[in-house]
NUFIGU-548666 format. One record per residue (C-alpha): residue in one letter; x, y, z. Coordinates in steps of 0.02 Angstrom, whole numbers, padded with zeros to 5 digits, always signed. Layout:
AXYZ
...
***
This chain:
F+00074+00856+01584
V+00212+00833+01463
T+00210+00867+01274
S+00369+00811+01167
G+00394+00822+00975
P+00363+00939+00839
G+00163+00942+00851
I+00042+01073+00904
V-00067+01035+01068
N-00223+01147+01097
L-00284+01168+01265
S-00468+01233+01299
A-00529+01171+01458
N-00511+01220+01640
N-00382+01102+01655
T-00365+01022+01867
Y-00199+00904+01826
T-00064+00923+01949
G+00136+00912+01926
G+00172+01065+01807
T+00175+01082+01625
V+00324+01034+01512
V+00326+01080+01318
D+00487+01006+01229
P+00486+01051+01101
G+00331+01085+01005
K+00196+01219+01011
L+00067+01247+01143
T-00089+01347+01111
L-00205+01405+01249
I-00370+01433+01165
G-00490+01404+01305
T-00554+01457+01484
P-00448+01531+01625
L-00329+01402+01697
A-00286+01310+01552
I-00115+01288+01642
P-00146+01252+01831
A-00010+01279+01948
R+00147+01194+01975
G+00272+01277+01835
L+00272+01294+01651
L+00449+01228+01571
L+00460+01271+01380
G+00616+01178+01310
G+00646+01264+01144
A+00450+01275+01113
T+00316+01415+01087
V+00168+01441+01201
L+00032+01556+01112
M-00104+01618+01226
N-00249+01655+01111
T-00431+01711+01140
N-00402+01776+01339
S-00288+01820+01469
G-00273+01728+01627
Q-00253+01558+01546
I-00084+01524+01661
D-00108+01498+01848
P-00033+01651+01938
S+00067+01562+02050
T+00156+01472+01912
T+00344+01512+01863
V+00388+01513+01667
T+00543+01445+01627
L+00624+01461+01440
R+00759+01358+01395
R+00841+01376+01220
S+00739+01462+01097
S+00575+01460+01185
T+00437+01590+01146
L+00298+01640+01265
T+00160+01751+01199
L+00022+01825+01304
V-00127+01904+01263
G-00221+02043+01393
N-00163+02074+01556
N-00077+01930+01648
V-00005+01878+01837
L+00130+01762+01837
N+00249+01717+02001
A+00421+01739+01896
L+00511+01725+01738
A+00665+01611+01725
F+00789+01608+01564
D+00897+01462+01550
N+00977+01511+01391
N+01079+01347+01362
G+01076+01346+01175
G+00966+01362+01034
T+00981+01482+00891
T+00856+01616+00924
N+00828+01728+01071
P+00721+01652+01198
V+00563+01786+01209
V+00420+01822+01308
T+00295+01944+01224
I+00173+02040+01338
G+00078+02130+01206
A+00065+02315+01170
G-00057+02391+01291
N-00038+02247+01409
T+00033+02219+01568
L+00116+02063+01647
T+00136+02065+01824
L+00271+01963+01931
T+00216+01942+02107
D+00369+01858+02176
S+00527+01951+02262
A+00641+01868+02143
R+00554+01913+01984
V+00691+01858+01840
T+00820+01737+01841
V+00940+01724+01693
L+01071+01591+01656
N+01150+01612+01522
S+01278+01495+01419
N+01249+01563+01244
A+01326+01745+01194
L+01243+01735+01020
T+01045+01742+01103
V+00988+01863+01217
P+00846+01824+01330
T+00716+01966+01289
I+00548+02014+01370
S+00453+02115+01237
L+00310+02246+01218
G+00181+02302+01347
T+00224+02332+01535
L+00313+02228+01648
A+00234+02275+01835
L+00334+02225+01978
G+00231+02301+02114
S+00326+02402+02269
G+00467+02341+02364
T+00628+02262+02324
K+00629+02163+02173
T+00783+02048+02125
F+00838+02019+01947
D+00961+01891+01955
I+01062+01887+01780
Q+01209+01796+01744
G+01313+01836+01593
P+01368+01713+01460
T+01478+01578+01529
A+01591+01418+01464
A+01645+01299+01590
G+01599+01409+01729
Q+01684+01570+01671
L+01618+01732+01599
Y+01670+01751+01428
S+01586+01903+01370
I+01569+02070+01453
I+01493+02154+01294
T+01348+02048+01246
P+01189+02077+01362
S+01121+01931+01466
L+00928+02013+01467
N+00859+02138+01352
I+00688+02225+01416
T+00593+02326+01280
S+00443+02322+01388
V+00395+02474+01520
I+00447+02425+01675
S+00331+02493+01825
G+00314+02478+02019
A+00263+02615+02126
G+00402+02617+02257
A+00483+02478+02177
V+00686+02438+02208
L+00768+02333+02062
N+00904+02253+02134
K+01013+02169+01998
T+01120+02014+02060
G+01262+01909+01953
N+01392+01944+01858
***
């Protein structure tokens, strides 16, 4: 399922299409029953995905990838496989907003990946609780690079303002 252009698309049904979901650019609003976005990945390319009405509208096996100035806003408690930020441009921070009082549980052992080629914007996970479960969890965070060279050790590559939880979790940070 691919949407492109500056318009708004609303999904309200329990969809069964296969092959993943791409929003590049534009706005996708989830306003319906669980699984408005089925499994196979969700890619935001300078886009906004806004979950309205209820939680669980994105299949829990989905890895969400945010490129450029993308925004994912969740409602309620949600489960996703992983988050990936491909911060390759854009004028504002790519942001995942969990929401105050809500929890986002990530189930893959490589929970968060950040590729960063833009020192002017910082991928952000905000509000609520980021739940990691137990065991070793890897955050692969690459600093801002140009032509393969790290060019800023001052600018953060990821900003997490959410509470991080995980009984027995060990956080393993890889990358430069």
